DSSP file (Angstrom, degrees, kcal/mol; ACC not computed):
  #  RESIDUE AA STRUCTURE BP1 BP2  ACC     N-H-->O    O-->H-N    N-H-->O    O-->H-N    TCO  KAPPA ALPHA  PHI   PSI    X-CA   Y-CA   Z-CA
    1    1 A M              0   0    0      0, 0.0     3,-0.1     0, 0.0     2,-0.0   0.000 360.0 360.0 360.0 136.5    0.0    0.0    0.0
    2    2 A A        -     0   0    0      1,-0.1     2,-0.2     0, 0.0     0, 0.0  -0.340 360.0-104.2 -68.1 147.9    1.3    3.5   -0.9
    3    3 A E        -     0   0    0      1,-0.1    -1,-0.1    -2,-0.0     2,-0.1  -0.528  37.4-113.7 -73.6 136.4    2.3    5.8    1.9
    4    4 A A        -     0   0    0     -2,-0.2     2,-0.4    -3,-0.1    43,-0.2  -0.422  30.2-155.5 -70.4 144.5   -0.2    8.5    2.6
    5    5 A T        -     0   0    0     41,-0.4    44,-0.2    -2,-0.1    -1,-0.0  -0.933  17.3-161.3-122.2 147.7    0.9   12.1    1.9
    6    6 A T        +     0   0    0     -2,-0.4     2,-0.4    42,-0.1    41,-0.1   0.243  59.4 107.6-109.4  12.0   -0.3   15.3    3.5
    7    7 A E        -     0   0    0     42,-0.1     2,-0.2     1,-0.0    -2,-0.1  -0.772  65.8-131.6 -95.5 133.4    1.0   17.6    0.8
    8    8 A A        -     0   0    0     -2,-0.4    24,-0.2    60,-0.1    23,-0.1  -0.550  18.0-147.2 -75.4 144.5   -1.3   19.3   -1.7
    9    9 A I        -     0   0    0     22,-2.8     2,-0.1    -2,-0.2     3,-0.0  -0.939  25.1-105.5-112.2 137.9   -0.3   19.1   -5.3
   10   10 A P        -     0   0    0      0, 0.0    57,-0.2     0, 0.0     3,-0.1  -0.386  21.4-162.6 -61.6 131.1   -1.1   21.9   -7.7
   11   11 A A  S    S-     0   0    0     55,-2.4     2,-0.3     1,-0.4    56,-0.2   0.803  77.1 -18.6 -80.4 -32.0   -3.9   21.0  -10.1
   12   12 A R        -     0   0    0     54,-1.3     2,-1.4     2,-0.1    -1,-0.4  -0.960  67.3-105.2-164.9 161.3   -2.8   23.8  -12.4
   13   13 A K  S    S+     0   0    0     -2,-0.3    54,-0.0    -3,-0.1     0, 0.0  -0.572  98.3  34.4 -93.9  71.7   -0.7   27.0  -12.2
   14   14 A G  S    S-     0   0    0     -2,-1.4    -2,-0.1     2,-0.0    -3,-0.1  -0.845  93.5 -71.3 159.3 166.9   -3.7   29.3  -12.2
   15   15 A P        -     0   0    0      0, 0.0     2,-0.5     0, 0.0    50,-0.2  -0.291  34.2-125.7 -81.6 165.8   -7.2   29.6  -10.9
   16   16 A F  E     -A   64   0A   0     48,-3.0    48,-3.0    -4,-0.1     2,-0.5  -0.954  17.6-144.0-108.1 126.5  -10.4   27.9  -12.0
   17   17 A K  E     +A   63   0A   0     -2,-0.5     2,-0.4    46,-0.2    46,-0.2  -0.811  28.0 175.0 -89.0 126.8  -13.4   30.1  -13.0
   18   18 A A  E     -A   62   0A   0     44,-2.7    44,-2.6    -2,-0.5     2,-0.5  -0.996  31.0-128.5-137.0 139.9  -16.6   28.4  -11.9
   19   19 A R  E     -A   61   0A   0     -2,-0.4     2,-0.3    42,-0.2    42,-0.2  -0.740  32.1-169.8 -84.0 127.9  -20.2   29.6  -12.0
   20   20 A V  E     -A   60   0A   0     40,-3.2    40,-2.1    -2,-0.5     2,-0.4  -0.849  15.3-132.2-119.8 156.8  -21.9   29.2   -8.5
   21   21 A E    >   -     0   0    0     -2,-0.3     3,-2.1    38,-0.2    35,-0.4  -0.908  33.2 -99.4-112.0 135.7  -25.5   29.5   -7.5
   22   22 A E  T 3  S+     0   0    0     -2,-0.4    35,-0.2     1,-0.3     3,-0.1  -0.213 106.4  11.3 -51.2 130.9  -26.7   31.5   -4.5
   23   23 A G  T 3  S+     0   0    0     33,-3.2    -1,-0.3     1,-0.3     2,-0.2   0.249  97.0 123.5  85.6 -12.1  -27.3   29.3   -1.4
   24   24 A K    <   -     0   0    0     -3,-2.1    32,-2.3    32,-0.1     2,-0.4  -0.596  56.7-131.9 -85.5 143.8  -25.6   26.2   -2.9
   25   25 A R  E     -C   55   0B   0     -2,-0.2     2,-0.3    30,-0.2    30,-0.2  -0.762  23.1-173.9 -95.7 140.0  -22.7   24.5   -1.0
   26   26 A Y  E     -C   54   0B   0     28,-3.2    28,-2.8    -2,-0.4     2,-0.6  -0.927  18.1-141.5-128.6 153.4  -19.6   23.5   -2.9
   27   27 A F  E     -C   53   0B   0     -2,-0.3    13,-2.9    26,-0.2     2,-0.3  -0.929  17.2-148.5-122.5 107.2  -16.5   21.6   -1.7
   28   28 A W  E     -CD  52  39B   0     24,-2.8    24,-2.1    -2,-0.6     2,-0.5  -0.544  21.7-117.0 -75.8 131.5  -13.2   22.9   -3.0
   29   29 A C        +     0   0    0      9,-2.8    -1,-0.1    -2,-0.3    39,-0.1  -0.577  33.1 177.9 -69.6 118.7  -10.5   20.3   -3.6
   30   30 A A  S    S+     0   0    0     -2,-0.5    -1,-0.2     1,-0.1    20,-0.1   0.583  73.9  56.6 -96.7 -14.1   -7.7   21.1   -1.2
   31   31 A C  S    S-     0   0    0    -23,-0.1   -22,-2.8    18,-0.1    -1,-0.1   0.730  95.1-131.6 -93.2 -23.1   -5.4   18.2   -2.2
   32   32 A G  S    S+     0   0    0    -24,-0.2     5,-0.1     6,-0.1   -24,-0.0   0.480  81.2 101.1  87.3   2.7   -5.1   18.8   -5.9
   33   33 A R        +     0   0    0      3,-0.0     4,-0.0     2,-0.0     7,-0.0   0.566  46.8 115.2 -97.9 -10.8   -5.9   15.1   -6.8
   34   34 A S    >   -     0   0    0      1,-0.1     3,-0.5     2,-0.1     6,-0.1  -0.293  56.0-150.6 -65.4 141.9   -9.6   15.5   -7.8
   35   35 A S  T 3  S+     0   0    0      1,-0.2    -1,-0.1     3,-0.0     5,-0.1   0.444  95.6  61.3 -87.9  -1.1  -10.6   14.8  -11.4
   36   36 A T  T >  S-     0   0    0      3,-0.5     3,-2.1     2,-0.0    -1,-0.2  -0.227  97.6-146.0-116.8  42.1  -13.4   17.3  -11.1
   37   37 A Q  T <  S+     0   0    0     -3,-0.5     3,-0.1     1,-0.4    29,-0.1  -0.166  74.1  22.7 -52.1 141.3  -11.3   20.4  -10.3
   38   38 A P  T 3  S+     0   0    0      0, 0.0    -9,-2.8     0, 0.0    -1,-0.4  -0.965 120.7  65.3 -90.6  11.7  -11.8   22.7   -8.6
   39   39 A F  B <  S-D   28   0B   0     -3,-2.1    -3,-0.5   -11,-0.3   -11,-0.2  -0.606  86.7 -99.4-100.5 156.9  -14.3   20.6   -6.7
   40   40 A C        +     0   0    0    -13,-2.9   -13,-0.1    -2,-0.2    -1,-0.1  -0.407  29.5 175.6 -72.4 139.3  -13.7   17.5   -4.6
   41   41 A D        -     0   0    0     -2,-0.1    -1,-0.1     0, 0.0    -4,-0.0   0.197  63.9 -94.1-122.5  11.3  -14.4   14.0   -5.9
   42   42 A G  S >  S+     0   0    0      1,-0.0     3,-1.5    -8,-0.0    -2,-0.1   0.459  87.8 128.2  92.2   1.9  -13.1   12.2   -2.8
   43   43 A S  T 3   +     0   0    0      1,-0.3    -3,-0.0     3,-0.0   -14,-0.0   0.630  57.4  76.5 -66.6 -12.4   -9.5   11.6   -4.0
   44   44 A H  T > > +     0   0    0      2,-0.1     3,-2.3     3,-0.1     5,-0.5   0.603  63.0 127.2 -74.6 -10.8   -8.2   13.1   -0.8
   45   45 A K  T < 5S+     0   0    0     -3,-1.5     5,-0.1     1,-0.3     0, 0.0  -0.215  79.0  12.9 -53.2 134.9   -8.9   10.0    1.1
   46   46 A Q  T 3 5S+     0   0    0      3,-0.1   -41,-0.4   -42,-0.1    -1,-0.3   0.603 104.1  96.0  69.9  17.2   -5.7    8.8    3.0
   47   47 A T  T < 5S-     0   0    0     -3,-2.3    -2,-0.2     2,-0.3     3,-0.1   0.624  90.3-125.2-101.0 -18.1   -3.9   12.2    2.3
   48   48 A G  T   5S+     0   0    0     -4,-0.5     2,-0.3     1,-0.4   -42,-0.1   0.453  77.2 112.0  84.4   0.0   -4.8   13.7    5.6
   49   49 A L      < -     0   0    0     -5,-0.5    -1,-0.4   -44,-0.2    -2,-0.3  -0.712  50.7-159.3-104.5 157.5   -6.3   16.7    3.7
   50   50 A A        -     0   0    0     -2,-0.3    -5,-0.0    -3,-0.1     0, 0.0  -0.972  23.4-103.4-136.1 150.1   -9.9   17.6    3.5
   51   51 A P        -     0   0    0      0, 0.0     2,-0.5     0, 0.0   -22,-0.2  -0.257  34.1-119.8 -67.4 161.0  -12.0   19.7    1.1
   52   52 A V  E     -C   28   0B   0    -24,-2.1   -24,-2.8    22,-0.0     2,-0.2  -0.916  22.0-133.7-107.1 123.4  -13.1   23.2    2.0
   53   53 A A  E     -C   27   0B   0     -2,-0.5     2,-0.4   -26,-0.2   -26,-0.2  -0.533  24.6-177.1 -76.0 139.6  -16.8   23.9    2.2
   54   54 A Y  E     -C   26   0B   0    -28,-2.8   -28,-3.2    -2,-0.2     2,-0.6  -0.988  12.9-161.1-139.2 127.4  -18.0   27.1    0.5
   55   55 A K  E     -C   25   0B   0     -2,-0.4   -30,-0.2   -30,-0.2     2,-0.2  -0.950  25.7-126.3-110.7 120.0  -21.6   28.4    0.4
   56   56 A A        -     0   0    0    -32,-2.3   -33,-3.2    -2,-0.6     3,-0.1  -0.438  15.7-164.9 -68.2 128.8  -22.3   30.9   -2.4
   57   57 A D  S    S+     0   0    0     -2,-0.2     2,-0.3   -35,-0.2    -1,-0.2   0.588  76.9  10.2 -89.3 -11.2  -23.8   34.1   -1.1
   58   58 A K  S    S-     0   0    0    -37,-0.1     2,-0.3     2,-0.1    -1,-0.2  -0.979  84.7 -97.8-157.9 158.9  -24.8   35.1   -4.6
   59   59 A T  S    S+     0   0    0     -2,-0.3     2,-0.3   -38,-0.1   -38,-0.2  -0.633  73.9  83.4 -79.3 134.5  -25.0   33.6   -8.1
   60   60 A G  E    S-A   20   0A   0    -40,-2.1   -40,-3.2    -2,-0.3     2,-0.3  -0.967  78.1 -43.8 161.3-173.3  -22.1   34.4  -10.3
   61   61 A D  E     -A   19   0A   0     -2,-0.3     2,-0.4   -42,-0.2   -42,-0.2  -0.650  46.2-171.7 -88.0 140.9  -18.5   33.5  -11.3
   62   62 A V  E     -A   18   0A   0    -44,-2.6   -44,-2.7    -2,-0.3     2,-0.8  -0.974  20.9-135.0-130.4 143.7  -15.9   32.7   -8.7
   63   63 A W  E     -A   17   0A   0     -2,-0.4    13,-2.0   -46,-0.2     2,-0.3  -0.874  25.6-165.6-102.2 104.4  -12.2   32.2   -9.1
   64   64 A F  E     -AB  16  75A   0    -48,-3.0   -48,-3.0    -2,-0.8    11,-0.3  -0.678  29.5 -99.7 -89.9 143.1  -11.2   29.1   -7.1
   65   65 A C        -     0   0    0      9,-2.5    -1,-0.1    -2,-0.3    11,-0.1  -0.355  34.7-178.8 -61.5 134.7   -7.5   28.4   -6.4
   66   66 A G  S    S+     0   0    0    -54,-0.1   -55,-2.4    -2,-0.1   -54,-1.3   0.643  78.0  56.6-105.9 -23.2   -5.9   25.8   -8.7
   67   67 A C  S    S-     0   0    0    -57,-0.2   -54,-0.1   -56,-0.2    -2,-0.1   0.638  94.7-136.7 -86.4 -13.9   -2.4   25.7   -7.3
   68   68 A K  S    S+     0   0    0    -58,-0.1   -60,-0.1     6,-0.1     5,-0.0   0.635  80.2 100.4  69.4  16.6   -3.7   24.8   -3.8
   69   69 A Q        +     0   0    0      3,-0.0    -1,-0.1   -60,-0.0     4,-0.0   0.337  48.1 132.1-110.2   4.2   -1.2   27.2   -2.2
   70   70 A T        -     0   0    0      1,-0.1     3,-0.3     2,-0.1     6,-0.1  -0.140  50.5-152.2 -60.0 149.9   -3.7   30.1   -1.5
   71   71 A G  S    S+     0   0    0      1,-0.2    -1,-0.1     4,-0.1     5,-0.1   0.388  94.7  60.6 -95.7  -0.9   -3.8   31.9    1.8
   72   72 A D  S >  S-     0   0    0      3,-0.5     3,-2.4     2,-0.0    -1,-0.2  -0.400  99.2-133.9-123.2  51.6   -7.5   32.7    1.1
   73   73 A R  T 3  S+     0   0    0      1,-0.3     3,-0.1    -3,-0.3    -9,-0.0  -0.229  80.7  11.8 -53.9 129.7   -9.0   29.2    0.8
   74   74 A P  T 3  S+     0   0    0      0, 0.0    -9,-2.5     0, 0.0    -1,-0.3  -0.946 116.6  76.3 -98.5  10.6  -10.8   28.4   -1.5
   75   75 A F  B <  S-B   64   0A   0     -3,-2.4    -3,-0.5   -11,-0.3     2,-0.3  -0.469  83.3-103.4 -89.9 153.4  -10.2   31.5   -3.6
   76   76 A C        +     0   0    0    -13,-2.0   -13,-0.1    -2,-0.2    -1,-0.1  -0.538  33.8 174.9 -69.7 133.0   -7.3   32.4   -5.7
   77   77 A D        -     0   0    0     -2,-0.3    -1,-0.1     0, 0.0    -2,-0.0   0.197  60.3 -95.6-121.5  12.0   -5.0   35.0   -4.1
   78   78 A G  S >  S+     0   0    0      3,-0.0     3,-2.0     1,-0.0     4,-0.2   0.481  83.3 133.5  89.3   2.8   -2.3   35.0   -6.8
   79   79 A S  G >   +     0   0    0      1,-0.3     3,-2.0     2,-0.2     4,-0.2   0.786  61.0  72.0 -57.0 -27.8    0.0   32.5   -5.0
   80   80 A H  G >  S+     0   0    0      1,-0.3     3,-1.4     2,-0.2    -1,-0.3   0.753  83.6  69.0 -61.4 -23.2    0.4   30.6   -8.3
   81   81 A S  G <  S+     0   0    0     -3,-2.0    -1,-0.3     1,-0.3    -2,-0.2   0.642  96.6  53.9 -71.3 -11.3    2.6   33.4   -9.6
   82   82 A K  G <         0   0    0     -3,-2.0    -1,-0.3    -4,-0.2    -2,-0.2   0.378 360.0 360.0-101.1   2.5    5.3   32.4   -7.0
   83   83 A L    <         0   0    0     -3,-1.4    -1,-0.2    -4,-0.2    -2,-0.1   0.462 360.0 360.0 -85.9 360.0    5.4   28.7   -8.1
C-alpha cells in the first residue's frame, strides 16, 4: 500500500473560474488530486487533507485556487505566480 501524503499538489498553475448558485454548497478540492477540479471527488482519502466547504452568497462567477497554495482558501490569491 502506498504511503499517505499530506502535501497538496497543484492541479494547475492558475485559478479555475466556476459559476456558482446562491445558497448552494460547494466543496473545493484542497489536495489537488480530484478529477473534477476545482471541486472535490473524494480523491483526498488517505492524504490527511480535507475539502473546504463554500456556500455561495450570490449567483455568479468565482475564481477558485488551482495551485492549492492560496492563503484565502478556497479562492485564488495569486499564490500561483510564485510557483
